[in-house]
Every structure is written in C-alpha cells, then in structure tokens.
N, C-alpha and C positions, 0 to 999 in steps of 0.2 A: 652149667655157670650161670648163675643169675644176671638178668638183663640189667644193664647198667643205666642209672638216671641221674640227671646232673639238674639241680635246682640254683638258678643263676640270676642274680640282681645287682644293681647299682645300689641299692639299698641293703635293708635286714635279710632279705630273701624270704620273709614270712609269707609274703603273698604268694609267691611262686610254690613255696612248700605246701600252704594249704591248699590253694587250687590243684596242683599238680598230685598231692595225695588224695584228694577227693576224687580225681579223675582215675587213677590208678587203682583205687580201692574197689572199683568196679570189677576188676579182673582178679581170677583166683590164682594169682602168680606172684612169686616172691622176687623183689627188687632190690638192687643195690644201689643205695642212693647216696650222692654226694651233693652237698649244700656250698654255694660259693657266694657269701655275700661280698657287698662293697667293691663289684667291678667297676670302678669308675673312670679308669684312665684305658687309653688305648693299649698301652703295655700290658696292662692286667688282664685287658680282654685277648690279646694274643696268647699270653701264658695259658688262660684257660681253653683257647682255642686249641691250643698243642695238646693239652689234655684229653680234650674230647678225640682230637684224630689219633692220638696215641692208644687211645680205648678202642678204636675201631679197628686198628692194625692190629692190636693184641686179641681181640674178641671176634673179630670177623663180622661183628654186627654193629650196626650203627645206633649209637647210644641214644637214648630219649633226653631231649633236654628242654626243660620247661623254664621260661625267662620272663622277668618283667623289667626291662631295662628302658630308660627314658630316651637316652641320647642316641641318636640315629647312628652316629659314627661307631659307636662300641657296640650297638646292637648289630651293625652289617658285619663286624667282625666275627660275631657268635654265628651268624647267619652262613657265612662262609666255611664254617667247620663241616666235618663229617657227620655231625649230630641230626637228629632228626627234630626240626625245632617246633615249639609250640610256646607262642608268643602270646601272653595273656593281655597284655596292656593294649597292644595294638590292633588285636583282633575285636575289639570293641570301640576303639577311639574313633575310626573313619565312620563306621555308621552312626555313631552318636553325634559327631561333628554335622552329619547331614540332617539328622533329627532335631539337634538343638539350634541348627543356623549358627554356628559359632565355632571358630577354631580352638582346639586345645591349646593350651600353653604348658607343656610339659616342665616339670621343675623336680630334679633329683631329691628324694627322701619326703616329698609331700605327703605321699601315702600314710604314713605313721606319724606325722606331724614332727613339731619343734616344740621347745622348753615354751609352753604359753600356759593359759589357764587352763584348758583341758587336761593338758599334760600335768598340772600342780593337782587338779580334783581327782586324778587317778592315783598320783602318789599318797594323797590325803587319805584316800579311800584303803589303800593297801595298808597302810599305818594303824588306821583305825581297825581293820579286819583282824590284824596282828595282835593288836592291844586287847582286843575284845575276844579272843579265842578261847573255845572251851569253857565259858563261864569265869574266866579270869576274875572278871570284875562285872558288876551290874549298874555302876555308878553313870556310866556313860551310856546306857542304853537307849535314852531319848533321843540320842543323836543317830542312831541306826536308821538306815534305810530298810533293813530287812534283818530278821533275827530267826537262824535255823535252830530247831529245836531235834533232838534224837538221843538214843541211846547211845552208848561210847561204841565208836568203829563202825558208823553206820554211813560216814562219808560227809559229816558236818564240815570239817576243817577244809579239805581239798575244794568241797563247792563254795565255801566262803572265801577261800582266797581266788578261785577262778572268778568269780563274780565280780570280787574287787579288781583284779589285774584287768581283766578283758573289759569291764563295762562301768569302772568307778563306782560300784555300789558299796556302800558301806555296810558290810554284812558281818554282824556279830553272830555268834554261836552258843548254845547253852545245852550241856549234857544232864540227862538223868541217868542216875547210877543207881547200884543195888539199895542203898540205903533210903531211896526215895519210893521204892515200891510198894512198901505197906499204905503209905498214904500220900498217894502221887498227885500233885497238884502244881499249879503256877506260882511262882514267886510274886510278890506284889508288884514287883518292877516289870515284869512281863505282862501281866493283867493289864497294868497301865497303858501298855504297848501291844494290846492284843490284835490290832489291824496289821501290825508288822511281822507277825509270827507264822512260819511257816516249818511244818513238820518233816522230818525224813524218816522212814523206816526201811526194814531190811529182812529178809526171809531169816528165821533163826538158823537154819542149817548153814547159809553163807556168813551170818555172823559169828558162828560156831567155828568155821575154818580161818576166817580172819583173826579172832581172839586168840586160837590156838597157837598161830603163828607169833603171838606176842607174849602170852602166858600159857604156855602148854600143860594142860592136864589141872589147872587150876578152878575152883568155883566160878570165876569170873568167865571163864571160857567153855564152861559146860553146856552143852545142849540145853540141858534142864533150865539153867539160869537165862540163857539167851531166849528160850520159849516164853518164860516168865515175863522179863523185860520187854520184849516186843509188843506180846498181848496187853500188857499193861499201859504202855504208851500209846499205843493205837487207839485203845479205849477212850484214853484221856483226849486224844485229838477229836476223836468223834464228839465226846461229851462236851468240850469246848469249842466245836466247830472250828477246828483249827485245819486249813487245807494241808494236805500231806501227799508226798510220792514216796513210792518204793524204790529203792536204789539197786536193787537186787542185780538186774540185769542191764544197768545203764552205765555210760562213761560218765565222767564228770562233767563233759561239755553238754550231753544229753540231759543231765540232772538240773544243770544250770539254765538251759533251755526252756524245760518244763517249767521251772521256778516262775522265770520271766513271763511265760505265757500265763499262767495261772493269776500271778499278782498283778500284771501289768505294770511292773516296774520299767521306767525308761532306760532303753540301752543307750550307752555312749560310746562312739567307735573312736577308737584313738589312732 
C-alpha cells in the first residue's frame, strides 16, 4: 500500500504541495497524495483531522501531513491528528522573527497575493503569450519580453506559458517549419528584436517520438526530417549568435529556469 500524504492549507495549498513534493522527491518511494486547500474554519479543520485519523486506523501507518496554515487555532487542530506534521510556515517564522527583530503578522492568502497590480501584470502576460503563440502574428512582437524560437514540438508553447503564468513574462514564440529550411533566416520583425530572442532545440530522436504521436508515419514526423530541421536551426542559432538550450531531458520548469539564468530576465513572484 502506498504511503498516504496530505497537503493542507488555509489558502491554495500550492506552497505545501511544492515544498512537500520537493522533499518527497528525494525518496525512491511512491506516495498517495491528497491536497486539501482552503481549510479556513475550525469545522473544516476537524473534518480534515478525521480524514487523517481514519487513514491511520485503516493503514496502521501515520500519514505524512505537510501544511502551511496561518491561524494557530486551525493549525493546532491539525497538530492534534494522528498525522506526522511538517509545518512549513512556522518552521521558519520563529527564527526569522529573532533575526529580523520583528514579530510576524500572519494574514491568510498573503502568500499568493490579491487582486492588485502584480496580479494584473500576470494576467496581461498570459494573455499576451496566448495571443502570440506559434507565430500567429508578429505585429506585437516589439512588446515581448522574450521570444522563443525553435522547430515544431520542441517545447516552445509550454515554456512560454509557464514563464508568463509563473513570472509574468510576456513570452512570444515563433516556429521554424519545413518550408523555411532551404533558406533559413530570421524575419525582419525578429531581427529588430534580436536581443529578446532565445532558441530551443531538441534531439532528433526525441523530436521524432513526439511528432510520431501527433502525425504517425508522416514526412513531418520522419527521423530524417527531424534531423534536417534540428541541424539547420542549430546552425542558424550559432550563425546569428542566439543563445539556446536543449530541451530533450528537461522539464518545463528546468527549461524556464535555464532561460531566466541566461537572459537575466527579472522574475516576478505572485
């Protein structure tokens, strides 16, 4: 039976999930995770406590409980359960109060913010990225913070969306297709914004696998075509001195982090 894990919060539970997953990923074990957000009342906390206790009775093992709860009275109810508690917020609050010389003033939902200017900036970035996906238009390219380049199916769209959703970056992306390969060059609009360009590449074998799942046994998905496109695009990156990263063995989070590290674009945390 898989070890049960609870991610609990009086907010979205994103913080508890991210921290908890990061810790548990260090262990070669599969876990059965349950996320419970918005535990904002004592009644709700008691319901969650009952779930944790029932899990212990059923499995005979104390479930792991990762939580980030601001209100002490709600947090104490979770503490009283049969779970093994890992309290992220309060693990760091007391030492920081001592170092900073100031008492914390906890506010529910402060971690992820409210409807304010930074929130609006993220929404605008997401809308921009969706409107400028896959070379749909180049007329607004001057407004981009970043333009990702690459062959079809190398990871441009998920990377662009992740950058806009997580960091409020207006990320357009532009594909190079088969018809471009005979005379591969940057459109004038991209040349004008060369400082914003960043290339993605991928191994031809992996690209072949991805394209096969989309258009099996087609010219588009053939290994030969994948090799031609990847080679031509990488040569253009080097010729134009465009920084690029290979996405083959990296998650979208890793790709985005590498892009930010190379470009120096400012992260906005929401």
